[in-house]
N, C-alpha and C positions, 0 to 999 in steps of 0.2 A: 646536958646543957652546957655545964660547966666546962667542958672539953670545949664546946663550939664560941662560948667567950674567949677564952684562950687563944683558938686557933682562929678567930674570925670567920669561921664556918669551914675554915680548910681542913680537907683530912689529909694529914700528913702522911705519905707512903711509909709503909714499915718496912719493904724487902726491896731487893733491886728490881724485883719483876713489876710490882706495882709503880715505882718508881718510872721504870720504863715505859709503862703502859700511859703513866701519866702525860710524861714526855712525848709518846706520840701521839696521845689526843691534843694537846696543845699543839703540836707543829702541824695537824690537821686543822685543825680553827684559824692557824694563822696562815696557813694555804688556802683554806677558805676566802679570809678576811682579802687577802691580797689578791685573788682572781674578784671579788667584789670590786673592789677598790680600781682594778684595770679597767673592767668596765664602765666604771663611774667617771674616770678620770676626763675622758673626753667631753662627757656630758657638761661637766663640772666647768671644764674650760670654754663651751661654747655659751653657758648660761653666764660665764662671768663677762664674755664679749657681749652677750648681745644687753647687759644690766649697763654695762661701760659706755654704750652706744647714746650719745643726746638725744637724737631724733628716734622715733617710733620707726618701726615697719610694720607692714602688713604682713597676712598670713603667706600670700602671694609672692612676696619678696622671700617669706621666712622658709619656705617650701624650695624655692632657688639656692638661697643660700646652705641650705641643707643636702643639695644636692641630692632630692627625693623623687622619685619615679611618677611621681603624682603630684597634683596642681594642688589649690589651696582650698576646693571644695570637699577632696578627701582628708588631706590634713584637719580642716576643721572639723571634720567628721569625727577622724580618730581622736583628737583633742577631747572634745565632749564626750567621748565612748571611756575615755581612760579618765574623764572626772577633771581634767584641767580646765575646762571652759564648763559652766553650768548648764544645764541641758536645756531647757527651756529658756533661757538669756545667752547672748552674745557676750558675755563677762567673765574674766577670768578668775576663776577659783582659788584665791589666793591660800586656802584654809591648805590645801595642799603642798605647798611651799613651805610652811612649817613645820 
């Protein structure tokens, strides 16, 4: 317990091998995070553009803007399935945005 308090719960590597393993794990975590960020960047950019628009756009226009191979009904159904819209109401589920 005392060592956890001194080190903040961080186990200091005692050998070169432990240090290299730790560094490799950290590098792997960084790669995973960078991959996740690269996937999210275009989505965040689109979301920012949509939120900056003064006018509202309907779900059909949204499907066209996104270049989706389906129309508004399919997009609406998929968004409901993902929980973006409430299943029994045609309103946005703001809880998933926070």
